[in-house]
N, C-alpha and C positions, 0 to 999 in steps of 0.2 A: 475441466480444472474445476468442476463443482467440487467443494468440501472445505476442510480446514487446512490451513497453510500456516506454516512457522517459519519464519525467516529473519533476516537482517538487512538493513541497508545502512550506507555511509553517506555522510554529507561530502560535498566537494572539498578540494584542497584548502579552500579558504577557511573553512570551518574546523577542521581537522579534530573533530571529536571522535569519541569511540564509536562503532557500529551500535546501531539502535535495533533491538529486537522487536518483532511484531507478530500479531495473530491476525489472521485474514479468513473472514468466511465469505467464500465466493459461490456464486450461482452462474453456470453457463447455460444459454437458451440459443441453440444453433451457434451463431458465433458471437453473440452478445454476452458480456460479463457484467455483473452487477454484485455488490455486497458491503461488506464493511471491513475495517482495519482498526485494531486497537493497538496502541503503543505507548511505552512510558513518556511521560512529558519531560523532555529535555531542554525545553525552550523558555520555560516560565515556571511560576511558583503557584499557580491558582489552582492546581490539580495534579494528582499523580499519574494520569492518563490522558492521552488524546485520542478522539474517535473520528473516523472519517468513513464518508461513503466512497464507493468504488463504481465506476461506470467505465466500459471500455468494450474492446473486440479481441477475439482470437482468430485467427486464420492460420491454420496449419501449425506451425511451431512459433509464429510471429505473435505477439502479445504487446497490445497498446491499451494504456488506461489512465484515467485521471483519478488521484485521490483527492478529495474535497473534504476538508476538515470541517466539523459540524458547528464550529464558532462557541461551542458551550466552554470553552476553557482559553488557552493561551494561542490557540491557531484558529484561522478562518479563511486560511488560503487554499489554492489549488496546487497539487503537482502532477506534472505529467510524467509518465514512464513508458519506454519502449524496451522490449527485451525479446529473447527467444528461450522458449522451454527446452530442457535438455530432451535428448533423443527418447529417453523412457517416459517424458511427460512430466517429470518431477519438478 
């Protein structure tokens, strides 16, 4: 999973906002994942961008990680993700 990833995420139905694009730079060492994520600031007005640190694991196609916002802008909380890589690893 090491490398640059471009994608989108959506908030749950209670928020109903448009999908948010992001750029992730990830490093995988054995099963450990680390890296950074940058995304547009859709929750406040103090900056145009939010930045976060990533820490997690990959086992086979299963991926779990925490995104922890750096607190430099409108976000300083943690969001946990669980997912599955596609068969081609994309």
